[in-house]
VOMARSE-46794 format. One record per atom (N, C-alpha, C, CB): residue number from 1; atom name; x, y, z. Coordinates in steps of 0.2 Angstrom, whole numbers, plus 5000, padded with zeros to 4 digits. Glycine has a CB too. Layout:
N
   nr  atom  east  north    up
  NUM    CA     X      Y     Z
...
***
This chain:
116
   nr  atom  east  north    up
    1     N  5057   4580  5369
    1    CA  5059   4576  5372
    1     C  5066   4570  5372
    1    CB  5054   4574  5370
    2     N  5073   4572  5374
    2    CA  5076   4567  5369
    2     C  5074   4561  5371
    2    CB  5083   4567  5369
    3     N  5078   4558  5363
    3    CA  5074   4549  5364
    3     C  5083   4544  5364
    3    CB  5068   4547  5353
    4     N  5082   4539  5367
    4    CA  5090   4538  5365
    4     C  5091   4533  5362
    4    CB  5096   4538  5370
    5     N  5097   4534  5360
    5    CA  5097   4526  5355
    5     C  5103   4524  5355
    5    CB  5094   4526  5346
    6     N  5106   4517  5354
    6    CA  5114   4517  5358
    6     C  5115   4513  5347
    6    CB  5116   4508  5369
    7     N  5117   4517  5345
    7    CA  5121   4514  5338
    7     C  5124   4511  5337
    7    CB  5123   4516  5335
    8     N  5129   4510  5337
    8    CA  5136   4508  5340
    8     C  5139   4506  5344
    8    CB  5139   4511  5340
    9     N  5141   4500  5349
    9    CA  5146   4498  5349
    9     C  5144   4504  5358
    9    CB  5152   4500  5341
   10     N  5148   4508  5361
   10    CA  5149   4512  5368
   10     C  5146   4516  5367
   10    CB  5155   4515  5371
   11     N  5144   4520  5360
   11    CA  5139   4527  5359
   11     C  5133   4528  5363
   11    CB  5137   4528  5351
   12     N  5128   4533  5366
   12    CA  5124   4534  5363
   12     C  5123   4539  5360
   12    CB  5122   4534  5366
   13     N  5117   4540  5356
   13    CA  5116   4545  5354
   13     C  5110   4549  5358
   13    CB  5116   4545  5346
   14     N  5109   4556  5358
   14    CA  5105   4560  5362
   14     C  5101   4562  5355
   14    CB  5108   4567  5369
   15     N  5095   4559  5354
   15    CA  5090   4563  5345
   15     C  5086   4564  5350
   15    CB  5087   4559  5337
   16     N  5089   4573  5344
   16    CA  5084   4580  5349
   16     C  5087   4582  5355
   16    CB  5076   4577  5351
   17     N  5095   4582  5357
   17    CA  5100   4584  5360
   17     C  5104   4589  5354
   17    CB  5104   4578  5364
   18     N  5105   4582  5353
   18    CA  5113   4584  5345
   18     C  5119   4581  5348
   18    CB  5117   4596  5343
   19     N  5120   4578  5353
   19    CA  5128   4577  5355
   19     C  5126   4569  5355
   19    CB  5131   4582  5364
   20     N  5131   4567  5356
   20    CA  5135   4559  5359
   20     C  5139   4559  5363
   20    CB  5138   4555  5354
   21     N  5139   4553  5367
   21    CA  5142   4553  5371
   21     C  5147   4546  5374
   21    CB  5138   4555  5373
   22     N  5150   4548  5374
   22    CA  5153   4537  5378
   22     C  5149   4535  5384
   22    CB  5165   4536  5382
   23     N  5146   4528  5380
   23    CA  5144   4526  5384
   23     C  5146   4522  5391
   23    CB  5142   4524  5381
   24     N  5152   4522  5391
   24    CA  5156   4521  5395
   24     C  5157   4521  5402
   24    CB  5160   4523  5392
   25     N  5157   4531  5402
   25    CA  5157   4534  5403
   25     C  5149   4537  5408
   25    CB  5160   4534  5398
   26     N  5144   4534  5406
   26    CA  5137   4535  5410
   26     C  5135   4533  5410
   26    CB  5134   4538  5410
   27     N  5129   4533  5417
   27    CA  5126   4526  5417
   27     C  5122   4525  5413
   27    CB  5125   4524  5422
   28     N  5120   4519  5415
   28    CA  5112   4516  5410
   28     C  5105   4525  5408
   28    CB  5105   4508  5420
   29     N  5108   4525  5405
   29    CA  5101   4530  5405
   29     C  5095   4528  5403
   29    CB  5101   4535  5400
   30     N  5094   4523  5400
   30    CA  5088   4520  5398
   30     C  5085   4518  5405
   30    CB  5088   4514  5392
   31     N  5089   4516  5408
   31    CA  5088   4513  5416
   31     C  5082   4519  5420
   31    CB  5097   4513  5420
   32     N  5089   4524  5422
   32    CA  5086   4532  5425
   32     C  5079   4533  5422
   32    CB  5091   4539  5422
   33     N  5080   4534  5417
   33    CA  5077   4536  5416
   33     C  5069   4532  5417
   33    CB  5081   4538  5411
   34     N  5070   4526  5416
   34    CA  5061   4520  5414
   34     C  5064   4521  5423
   34    CB  5061   4508  5409
   35     N  5066   4521  5427
   35    CA  5065   4523  5436
   35     C  5065   4528  5438
   35    CB  5069   4521  5440
   36     N  5067   4535  5437
   36    CA  5063   4539  5436
   36     C  5055   4541  5436
   36    CB  5065   4540  5434
   37     N  5052   4538  5429
   37    CA  5049   4538  5428
   37     C  5043   4533  5430
   37    CB  5052   4537  5424
   38     N  5044   4527  5432
   38    CA  5041   4525  5437
   38     C  5038   4527  5446
   38    CB  5045   4522  5437
   39     N  5044   4531  5446
   39    CA  5043   4533  5455
   39     C  5038   4539  5451
   39    CB  5051   4535  5462
   40     N  5038   4543  5448
   40    CA  5033   4549  5445
   40     C  5037   4554  5443
   40    CB  5027   4553  5450
   41     N  5043   4555  5441
   41    CA  5047   4560  5438
   41     C  5047   4562  5431
   41    CB  5053   4559  5439
   42     N  5048   4568  5430
   42    CA  5048   4565  5420
   42     C  5058   4567  5420
   42    CB  5040   4575  5412
   43     N  5059   4567  5417
   43    CA  5067   4564  5412
   43     C  5070   4569  5409
   43    CB  5065   4558  5406
   44     N  5075   4574  5410
   44    CA  5079   4577  5407
   44     C  5086   4577  5404
   44    CB  5079   4578  5409
   45     N  5090   4584  5401
   45    CA  5096   4580  5400
   45     C  5097   4585  5398
   45    CB  5098   4575  5396
   46     N  5103   4590  5402
   46    CA  5105   4596  5403
   46     C  5112   4593  5401
   46    CB  5104   4599  5409
   47     N  5114   4602  5395
   47    CA  5121   4603  5395
   47     C  5123   4610  5398
   47    CB  5124   4603  5386
   48     N  5129   4612  5399
   48    CA  5132   4618  5402
   48     C  5139   4617  5400
   48    CB  5130   4618  5410
   49     N  5141   4626  5397
   49    CA  5148   4626  5395
   49     C  5154   4626  5402
   49    CB  5149   4633  5390
   50     N  5157   4625  5401
   50    CA  5165   4627  5406
   50     C  5161   4635  5409
   50    CB  5176   4629  5399
   51     N  5161   4635  5415
   51    CA  5161   4639  5418
   51     C  5153   4642  5421
   51    CB  5165   4644  5414
   52     N  5147   4637  5419
   52    CA  5142   4642  5419
   52     C  5141   4637  5426
   52    CB  5136   4642  5412
   53     N  5137   4641  5429
   53    CA  5131   4641  5438
   53     C  5125   4645  5436
   53    CB  5135   4648  5446
   54     N  5124   4641  5439
   54    CA  5113   4640  5440
   54     C  5115   4645  5449
   54    CB  5109   4625  5443
   55     N  5111   4650  5453
   55    CA  5113   4652  5458
   55     C  5107   4650  5458
   55    CB  5116   4658  5458
   56     N  5106   4648  5465
   56    CA  5101   4651  5471
   56     C  5093   4648  5467
   56    CB  5102   4660  5471
   57     N  5095   4641  5466
   57    CA  5085   4641  5462
   57     C  5081   4637  5468
   57    CB  5082   4634  5453
   58     N  5075   4638  5468
   58    CA  5069   4635  5472
   58     C  5065   4634  5466
   58    CB  5066   4640  5477
   59     N  5062   4626  5467
   59    CA  5056   4623  5463
   59     C  5050   4620  5467
   59    CB  5058   4617  5458
   60     N  5041   4620  5465
   60    CA  5039   4619  5469
   60     C  5037   4610  5470
   60    CB  5034   4624  5468
   61     N  5041   4607  5464
   61    CA  5042   4601  5466
   61     C  5047   4599  5468
   61    CB  5040   4597  5462
   62     N  5048   4590  5470
   62    CA  5055   4587  5474
   62     C  5059   4586  5466
   62    CB  5054   4577  5481
   63     N  5066   4588  5466
   63    CA  5070   4583  5461
   63     C  5074   4580  5461
   63    CB  5073   4585  5456
   64     N  5076   4578  5454
   64    CA  5079   4572  5455
   64     C  5086   4575  5452
   64    CB  5075   4565  5452
   65     N  5093   4574  5453
   65    CA  5098   4576  5450
   65     C  5103   4572  5446
   65    CB  5101   4580  5454
   66     N  5107   4568  5444
   66    CA  5113   4567  5442
   66     C  5114   4568  5439
   66    CB  5114   4564  5441
   67     N  5122   4568  5439
   67    CA  5127   4569  5435
   67     C  5130   4564  5429
   67    CB  5132   4570  5439
   68     N  5133   4565  5425
   68    CA  5135   4563  5417
   68     C  5140   4562  5415
   68    CB  5135   4565  5412
   69     N  5143   4567  5415
   69    CA  5152   4570  5414
   69     C  5151   4576  5415
   69    CB  5155   4569  5406
   70     N  5157   4576  5416
   70    CA  5157   4583  5418
   70     C  5162   4585  5427
   70    CB  5147   4585  5418
   71     N  5164   4589  5430
   71    CA  5164   4592  5436
   71     C  5158   4596  5439
   71    CB  5169   4597  5436
   72     N  5153   4594  5442
   72    CA  5148   4597  5445
   72     C  5148   4596  5452
   72    CB  5142   4595  5442
   73     N  5146   4602  5452
   73    CA  5146   4606  5459
   73     C  5141   4605  5463
   73    CB  5146   4613  5457
   74     N  5138   4605  5466
   74    CA  5131   4605  5469
   74     C  5127   4607  5478
   74    CB  5130   4598  5469
   75     N  5126   4615  5475
   75    CA  5127   4616  5483
   75     C  5120   4616  5487
   75    CB  5131   4624  5484
   76     N  5119   4613  5490
   76    CA  5110   4614  5494
   76     C  5111   4615  5504
   76    CB  5102   4603  5493
   77     N  5107   4619  5504
   77    CA  5109   4620  5511
   77     C  5113   4622  5513
   77    CB  5108   4618  5514
   78     N  5116   4624  5512
   78    CA  5123   4628  5511
   78     C  5132   4623  5513
   78    CB  5121   4636  5518
   79     N  5128   4617  5510
   79    CA  5134   4612  5510
   79     C  5137   4610  5501
   79    CB  5132   4604  5513
   80     N  5141   4613  5501
   80    CA  5143   4610  5494
   80     C  5147   4603  5491
   80    CB  5148   4615  5491
   81     N  5144   4601  5487
   81    CA  5149   4592  5483
   81     C  5146   4593  5478
   81    CB  5147   4583  5486
   82     N  5154   4590  5478
   82    CA  5153   4585  5469
   82     C  5152   4581  5470
   82    CB  5157   4582  5464
   83     N  5149   4579  5463
   83    CA  5146   4575  5461
   83     C  5149   4567  5458
   83    CB  5145   4579  5457
   84     N  5149   4562  5458
   84    CA  5152   4558  5455
   84     C  5146   4557  5449
   84    CB  5155   4552  5459
   85     N  5148   4556  5441
   85    CA  5144   4552  5438
   85     C  5141   4543  5440
   85    CB  5146   4553  5431
   86     N  5133   4547  5436
   86    CA  5129   4539  5440
   86     C  5127   4541  5447
   86    CB  5136   4531  5441
   87     N  5131   4545  5451
   87    CA  5127   4548  5456
   87     C  5118   4553  5458
   87    CB  5132   4551  5457
   88     N  5114   4548  5462
   88    CA  5108   4550  5460
   88     C  5106   4556  5470
   88    CB  5102   4541  5457
   89     N  5103   4561  5464
   89    CA  5102   4565  5471
   89     C  5096   4567  5472
   89    CB  5105   4572  5471
   90     N  5091   4567  5480
   90    CA  5085   4570  5478
   90     C  5087   4577  5483
   90    CB  5077   4564  5479
   91     N  5083   4583  5477
   91    CA  5084   4590  5480
   91     C  5074   4588  5482
   91    CB  5087   4597  5473
   92     N  5075   4593  5488
   92    CA  5066   4591  5488
   92     C  5064   4598  5487
   92    CB  5062   4587  5496
   93     N  5060   4597  5489
   93    CA  5054   4606  5484
   93     C  5056   4609  5489
   93    CB  5044   4607  5483
   94     N  5059   4615  5487
   94    CA  5057   4624  5489
   94     C  5063   4623  5494
   94    CB  5048   4628  5493
   95     N  5068   4618  5489
   95    CA  5074   4620  5495
   95     C  5079   4625  5490
   95    CB  5079   4611  5499
   96     N  5083   4627  5492
   96    CA  5088   4634  5490
   96     C  5094   4631  5486
   96    CB  5092   4640  5498
   97     N  5094   4625  5479
   97    CA  5102   4625  5478
   97     C  5102   4628  5472
   97    CB  5105   4619  5478
   98     N  5109   4627  5473
   98    CA  5114   4632  5464
   98     C  5116   4625  5462
   98    CB  5123   4638  5466
   99     N  5118   4625  5456
   99    CA  5121   4619  5451
   99     C  5129   4622  5448
   99    CB  5115   4619  5443
  100     N  5137   4621  5451
  100    CA  5141   4624  5444
  100     C  5147   4618  5439
  100    CB  5147   4630  5448
  101     N  5146   4622  5436
  101    CA  5151   4619  5433
  101     C  5157   4619  5432
  101    CB  5151   4617  5430
  102     N  5161   4615  5436
  102    CA  5167   4621  5439
  102     C  5175   4619  5435
  102    CB  5168   4618  5449
  103     N  5172   4613  5430
  103    CA  5176   4609  5423
  103     C  5178   4617  5420
  103    CB  5170   4601  5417
  104     N  5183   4612  5416
  104    CA  5188   4614  5409
  104     C  5184   4612  5403
  104    CB  5197   4608  5409
  105     N  5177   4608  5405
  105    CA  5175   4606  5397
  105     C  5168   4604  5399
  105    CB  5181   4598  5392
  106     N  5165   4603  5396
  106    CA  5157   4602  5394
  106     C  5154   4597  5402
  106    CB  5156   4596  5384
  107     N  5149   4600  5404
  107    CA  5144   4593  5408
  107     C  5140   4592  5404
  107    CB  5139   4594  5416
  108     N  5135   4585  5408
  108    CA  5130   4586  5404
  108     C  5127   4583  5411
  108    CB  5129   4582  5396
  109     N  5121   4583  5413
  109    CA  5118   4581  5420
  109     C  5109   4577  5419
  109    CB  5116   4591  5426
  110     N  5106   4576  5423
  110    CA  5099   4574  5420
  110     C  5096   4574  5424
  110    CB  5098   4569  5418
  111     N  5090   4574  5426
  111    CA  5085   4580  5430
  111     C  5080   4577  5429
  111    CB  5083   4586  5428
  112     N  5075   4579  5433
  112    CA  5068   4578  5435
  112     C  5065   4580  5438
  112    CB  5067   4574  5436
  113     N  5058   4582  5439
  113    CA  5053   4585  5444
  113     C  5048   4581  5447
  113    CB  5051   4591  5441
  114     N  5045   4580  5452
  114    CA  5042   4574  5452
  114     C  5032   4579  5453
  114    CB  5047   4568  5462
  115     N  5032   4573  5445
  115    CA  5024   4572  5446
  115     C  5023   4577  5436
  115    CB  5020   4579  5456
  116     N  5032   4576  5434
  116    CA  5032   4581  5428
  116     C  5031   4576  5422
  116    CB  5040   4584  5428
***
C-alpha cells in the first residue's frame, strides 16, 4: 500500500509507487484517504500511460473513483464523462464501467472499494 509524504513545498511523494506529483494539481490526498477509509472504502493510486483503456469492468462492491492528473474519461451506464481532477464518482456495485486515458500524458487516479 503506498504511503504519502509531503517532503518539500508543493510536491507529494507516493512511497511504494515510485512517483511524485505536484500538490497544487492534486486534491488533499491524505484527507481523501482518511475520508474514504472512514466511509468503509479501501484506497489506492493507479497510473495509466496515454491511450490506456480499461473496458467493461464490473465489481461486486461499490467503487469510489477520483481523477488526480490527466485527461480521463469514465463511461458508466452508456454515458461518457470527462472528470475534473478532484471530482469524486461512486460506481455502484455490479455496474459495467470503462476508464480511458484519452489524453496525451500519463493519468493518475484514486480508487477504493467498499469493504476493502
